[in-house]
N, C-alpha and C positions, 0 to 999 in steps of 0.2 A: 763510263765510256765503253767498257767491255760489253755490257748488256745492249747498248745501242748498236755497236758493231755487229753483235750476234744477230739482232733482229734485222738489221739491214742486210746481212749476209743471207739470212733465211728468206727474206722477202725477195731479194734480187734473184734468187734461184728460179722463181717463177718467170721473171722476165727473160732469163737465159733459156729456160725450157720452152717458153712460148716462141721466142725468136728462133730457136733451133728447129722446132717442129715446122714453123712457117717456112724457113729456108729449105728444109728437106722436102716438104710438100711442093713448094714452088719450083724447086730444082727438078723434082721428078716430073711434074707436069710439063715444064718447059723442055726438058731433055727428051721425054717420050713424044712430045708434040713437035720436036725439032724447031723450037721457037728461038728467036734472037735473044741475046743477053741485053737487057734494058737497064735503064737507070734505076728502076724499082728493084731489080735483082741485085744490083750493086749496093743499093741502100739497105736492103734486108740483110745482106751479109755483113755490111759495115756495122749496123746496129747490133747484130749478134756478136761481132768482134768486140765492140765497145762494152756491151753488157758482160761478156765473158771475162774481159781483162779487168774490169772494175771488180767483178766477183773475185778474181784471183788476188787482187791487191788487198781487199778486205780479208779474204781467207788467209793470206800470209800473215797479216797483222794478228789475226785471231790465233793462228798456229803458234806464234811465238809468245803469246800472253795467256793462253788457255791452260787451265789446270788439268785438262784431259790429255794434253800432249806431254808425256813424260818419257824420259830416256833413262831407264834404270834396269836392273836385272829382272824385274817382274813385268816389264812392258810387253815383251813378246809372248809371255804365257797368259796374259790377261787379254781376252778377245776384244773387250771394249777399248782398252788403252792402245792395243795394237792397231785397231781400226782407225782411231783418231790420229795416232802418231805416224802410221805408215800407209795403210790401205786407202783411206779417204784422200789424202793428198796425192798419192801416186796415181790412182785411177783418174782423178779429176784433172791432174796436171797433164796426163797423156791426152785426155779429151780436149783440154784447152790447146795443146800443141796441134792436135788434128784440126781443130776449128781455125786456128791461126794459119796453118799450112794450106787449108782449103781456100781461105780468103786471099792469101798472098800469091799462091801459085795460079789460082783462077784469074786473078787480075792480069797476070802476065801472059796468059794464053790468048792466041789469036782467034781460035775457033769457038764460036758461041756454044755449040752443042757440047764440046769438051769442057767448057767452063761449068755448064750445068751438071754434067756428069761428075766432075771433080768435087763440086760443092755437095752433091747428093751423097757420094760414097764416103768422103771424109767426115761429113757432119753426121751421117747415119751411124758410122762406127763410134763417133764421139757420144752420140745419144745412147747407144748401147752401153758404153762404158759408164756413163752417168747412171743409168738404170741399174747396172751391176753394183756400182758403189752404193746406191740407195738401198738395194736389197741386202747388201752386206752389213749395213748399219744396224740391222735388226728391227728397223722401223717398217720395212717393206715399202712398196711403192704407194700404196693407198692407206698407209697408217695415218690415224687422226693427227699425229704431231706434225705431219707435213702440211696440214691445212690451217 
């Protein structure tokens, strides 16, 4: 079961990253072109929201059953254990919060240009945090284990 969840979590990251990049590009183009907020824009942010929260649920299960997540006197002095116990979950949880805030607050806004801007800024910061988290893992952004 653990291996299946780990593979699902690893595969789902690509759906999250692709949806995140699509939302950012779409939001930038619509914001800079002063275009209206359409059903497609809403659907893109909804899929990003769904993929992200599904990733969170699987990640939380893995967090509590993984051997890499340990809380003992040596956790903070071991960079790999510290990454999995603290840094990975912290950075990615902040990114998920930003993605969630972007979706929820943009839905409530009346101005279409402001919606695009909100989605662009919050999701771009979330993507930056995800890239920081990946680079801290020691695998790098283009490391073969990511593919």
